[in-house]
C-alpha positions as CSV (number, residue, x, y, z in Angstrom):
1,X,10.4,39.7,-12.4
2,X,13.8,39.2,-10.8
3,X,14.7,36.1,-9.0
4,X,15.0,37.8,-5.6
5,X,11.5,39.3,-6.0
6,X,10.1,35.8,-6.6
7,X,11.9,34.4,-3.5
8,X,10.6,37.4,-1.5
9,X,7.0,36.9,-2.7
10,X,7.3,33.2,-1.9
11,X,8.4,33.8,1.6
12,X,5.6,36.3,2.2
13,X,3.0,33.8,1.0
14,X,4.6,31.0,3.0
15,X,4.4,33.1,6.2
16,X,0.8,34.1,5.4
17,X,-0.1,30.5,4.9
18,X,1.4,29.5,8.2
19,X,-0.4,32.4,9.8
20,X,-3.7,31.1,8.5
21,X,-3.0,27.6,9.8
22,X,-1.3,28.3,13.2
23,X,-2.0,31.9,14.2
24,X,-5.5,32.9,13.2
25,X,-5.5,35.6,15.8
26,X,-2.7,37.4,14.0
27,X,-4.6,37.1,10.7
28,X,-7.7,38.4,12.4
29,X,-5.8,41.5,13.4
30,X,-4.5,41.9,9.9
31,X,-8.1,41.4,8.7
32,X,-9.3,44.2,10.8
33,X,-6.7,46.5,9.2
34,X,-7.5,45.6,5.5
35,X,-11.0,44.4,5.7
36,X,-12.5,46.5,3.0
37,X,-9.9,45.7,0.4
38,X,-8.8,42.0,0.7
39,X,-10.5,39.9,3.3
40,X,-14.0,39.0,4.4
41,X,-14.9,37.7,7.9
42,X,-16.8,34.7,6.4
43,X,-13.7,33.6,4.5
44,X,-11.5,33.9,7.5
45,X,-13.8,31.9,9.8
46,X,-15.0,29.3,7.4
47,X,-12.2,28.8,4.9
48,X,-9.0,29.4,6.8
49,X,-7.6,26.0,6.1
50,X,-8.3,26.3,2.4
51,X,-6.6,29.7,2.3
52,X,-3.7,28.5,4.3
53,X,-3.0,25.6,2.0
54,X,-3.5,27.9,-1.0
55,X,-0.9,30.4,0.2
56,X,1.5,27.7,1.1
57,X,1.2,26.3,-2.5
58,X,1.7,29.7,-4.0
59,X,4.7,30.3,-1.8
60,X,6.3,27.0,-3.0
61,X,5.7,28.1,-6.6
62,X,7.4,31.4,-6.1
63,X,10.2,29.9,-4.1
64,X,10.8,27.3,-6.9
65,X,10.7,29.9,-9.6
66,X,13.1,32.2,-7.7
67,X,15.5,29.3,-6.9
68,X,15.4,28.1,-10.5
69,X,16.1,31.7,-11.8
70,X,19.0,32.1,-9.4
71,X,20.6,28.9,-10.5
72,X,20.0,29.6,-14.2
73,X,17.7,26.6,-14.7
74,X,14.9,28.6,-16.3
C-alpha cells in the first residue's frame, strides 16, 4: 500500500467515526443505502459509540502509518 492510500483510508475512517459519534442521522441514511452488505440496525442503534471509537482508532492507525511512510520512518 502506498503512503497516500494509507492517509486516505485513515481520513475516511476518521470521518466515519465522527459521523457515528456526532451525526447518527447521516449514518442512518448511509445505513439505508448499504444495509444488506455492511450494517445492521441493531449495531447502529445499540453500539454507535463503540463503532465510533473503533473507526477513530483505525483512522489514527492508518494516519500514523501513512505519515511514517511519507517521512521514511518505516
